[in-house]
N, C-alpha and C positions, 0 to 999 in steps of 0.2 A: 376477345380475347381472339373471337374469328377473326377479326379483321386483320389483324397486325401483319399477316402477309401481304393482304390489300396494300397497307401504310409502303411498307418497305416493298411495297414493286415501285413505289412515285418516285422518280430522282430525286434526288437531293433531298431525302427525308431523313430526317434522324427521329428514332422516336423512344418514348420512355412511357413502358409501364409500371404501374405498381401494385404490389399484388401483398395486403396486408393482411395476414392469418389465412394464408390459402389452404386449402384441401390437398389431398394428396393428388384428387382426381385434377384439380384443376393445375397442379405439376404438372401432371404427365398429358393434359392437354395442350398446356404451352408447351412443354416438350415436345408434342409430334408438329406443332404450330413452328415450332424455331427448329427444330433439329439438335433438340439440345442433349448431350451425352447423359446417360442412368445414370453415370454415378452423381453426377453433377447435379442432378434431379434428389436423387438418394441423401446427399449432403443437406439442401436446402428444405427437403422436409426433418430429418435426424434432426438437425442443428447441432448445437452445442459442441462445432468445429473450433480447431483455434484457428486465427486470424492468417490468412492464408491467399494466395491464387494460388487458384488453377486453371493447367491451359489445357483446353481441349481441341477435337480439329472445328474451328469456324465461331469458336468461342470460348471467353474464360471464364471462371466462377471467381468471384471476390468474396471472402467470408471477414466480417469485422465485426467488431462493439464498439460501441458506443455506449458511454460513464456514466454515472450520475450518483451524488453520495445522498443518502437517506438519513432520517434521524438515528442518531446514536453511534456516526460515521460508519456507516455499514452502505460499500460499495456496490451499486445494482448494474448491472452490464446489459445490455440490450442488441440482441443481432440484430444484424442488418447484412440479408444473403445478397451480391447482384451478377447477375446473367448479364455479359460483356459480351455483343459480337461489333461489327464493323460501324453498323448505322441503328444499334437498338441498347436500351438498357432497360434489363426489368429488375425491379428493386423487392426484394421482397423480409419481411418485418414482422412485428409485433404489434397486431391495432394496439394504438392507446399508449403505447409504449415508447417508440420510435418517435420522435418528431420530426417528421417527414416536411411538415409545414416551414421549419426553419432550412431545410433543404430548398425548399420550392423559391423561399424570399430571397438566399443567397445566387439561385439564378437571376431569379428577376433584377438581381442588384447587379447583374454583369452579362446582362442582355448582350453588350457589343462582341463577347466571345462567344456565341449562342452560336457561329458559326463554324466553329470546329465540333460541333456536332457531338458523336458521344463521349469523345475525349473530356470534352467543357462539362459535359454532364454528371462525368464519375470523378471530375477536379471538386464540382461542389460537392460530392456525398463524402466523397475523402476530407473536406475540407470541415464539414461538418461535425464527422467523427474524434478527426484530432481534435477539434476547440474545445468537445466534451470532457477530453482529455485533461487541459488546461483548468477547467470549472473545478472539477473534480480533486484535483490537485492541490488547486488554492484554497479548497474547504480544508484538506488534510494537513498542508503547510500550515493554516494558522494554529490549525490542533496539535501541531509537534511546535510550533514556537511557545504556543504555552504552557505542554508540557515540560519543555528544556528550561523554559523559564523558573519556573517552579518547582526544578529538584530539589534543589539547595533549602526549600522552604519542609522538607520531608525529613526533619529530626527525627522523627521514629517512625520513618516510613509510611510511602503513599497508603490515603486512604484505601478504604474499598471499589469507591466512585472513581479512584483517579487510576487504580489498577484494572479498572472495567475498561479504563478510557485508554489507555496504553496497549491493551491486548485487542482492542477493536480498530485501534490505528494501524495495528503491526497488519491484524487482516486485511483489513481492507488497502491498505500496499502490496500487499502479495497477491490479490486480485488485480490490483492495479498492474502490476509489474506484467503478468499473468497474458493481461490482453494488449499492451501497451509495446512493449520488449519485441514481439513478431512484426509490430506493424513495418516498425523501418525495411525489413528486406522485404512484407509487401508491396511498399510503396515502391521502392527502390525497382521492383520486379514489373510494375505498371509505368516505371519512367521508362525502362527500356521497349514497353510499348507503346509508348505517347504516339510516337510520330504517324502510327497505322489506325490511335482513336483521335487524333488531333485533324485524321482528310492529310496524311501528309506536311502537315505547318509544324513550324518548330514554335511557332507563338504561343503553345501551351507550354512548353521546355520549363521557362521560370518560374509557372502556378504549380508546377508540379514538383520543382526543386524547394519553392519555401513549403508545399505540406510536409515533402519530404524533411526539411530542416527543423520544421516543428515537432514532428514524430521524435526524432532524435533529443532536441531539448526536452517533451515530455518523458523518454526514456530516462536521461540522465537524470531528469528531476525526482525520478522515482527511485530512484536510485538512493542519490543525496538524501532523498528521506528517510529511508531504510537506514542508512548510516546514520544519520541522526537520532532514531529513534532507538537502535542499537546502543549508542551511544549517551542517551538519556538512561537507558535500561542497566549500561555499565556502569554509570555514575551510580546511578541510586542503587547498584547493590554496594560498592565501594563505600557508599555512605555507610550503609547497613551495618559492613562488616568493621569500620572504623569504631563504628557506635557499638559494638558487640563487642569487638576488643577493648574499649575503654571500661565498659559495664565488669568485665572480665577482671580489669585490673583493679578496680572499686570493688569487687566481689572479694580478689584474691587478697587486697590491702587490709579487709576488714576481719577476713578470715586469719589471718596474720596477725594482727592486736589482739583478737582475741583469745587465741592460741596461746599467747603468754601468759594471761592469766591460769587459762586451766594448767598447763606447766606447773607455776611455779605452787599454784592448790594441790595440785599431783604430785608433787615431788613433798612438799607440807602434810601429806596426808599420808605419808608413812607412817609404820606403825613402831617405826625406831625412834632413837632418840637424838636429835640434833641443835645447835646451836637455840635457845628459847625455845625450845618443846617443854609445852603446858605451862607457858608463859604469857603474860599479856605483850610483853615486850616482844616477843615471835611472833604475835597476832600483827602487830604495829609494823615490825619489820617485814613481814612478807605482803603486807598491803602494800609499805611504799614500793616494794620491788615489783610488782604487778605493776602500781601508777607512772613510776619512772619508767619500762620498759614500756608501757602502752602508748605514753604521750612520745616518748623516744621515738618511736616506729612511727606515728602519725605524723609529725614533724617528718620524717625521712620521707614518710610519700606523698606528705604537699608541696616538700622541695621539688622530687621528681613529678609533679603533676599526675599522680595516680589517685587522688583523691578531690 
């Protein structure tokens, strides 16, 4: 770390310095070495910032999140912080969590752009972060499509596991939206700085524009998935409501059928003389009335598809 200033004193030199899991003391030493602002160092120490680009005198601070899906559709966010100067890029991240090797591989595969210095390094970092969004959203999209295809199979309502999966998917999408949506503005701000970061060259502009377009696509994809899950949930509730209405119609119909014999027997149970009182003919008459009315109601309800 003490050699950073010596390297930067050499003309035409661009420095990348990686700090996995740095201690506050290491960050303070880095701040003294490069003249970093105290607030920028504080944000890097505390972490858990929203995706943003803060501009300070002589440098910028980029904060973003790479994401990946764990078992159970749980979305894991990994913080990446970068101090950006005209000729240096210092990355701070969680060791073993952020795949810095993939970033290095992207730089190696685009060695022809290395002449653009820090702008090229930052592009490779942003490209890795945004690509992680697509990998995670692809998994969430498959889960959402599976749930949407099965929504009409839930005649008796979704099973416990399906309800849990739907909840986990909604929670994952909320996490994704929280880290993906702000990246559009962050990359847009970086695009306005690309001339300085690219050494005054406009050759890096299409690459930053490509990453910006990908970030917009990822944000739109996230919103579309949230709408799809909301539609699945609304459809599931509608199916449950329709099924409940059907059940209530059947219960009400059977209650009406049962009420007819109850009314007839109640009427015949009066302690007053009536046609057929205390005779066998009266018994069969009341029984016939009950059967006729019950069958009539049953047929009427069946014709109306209430039973």
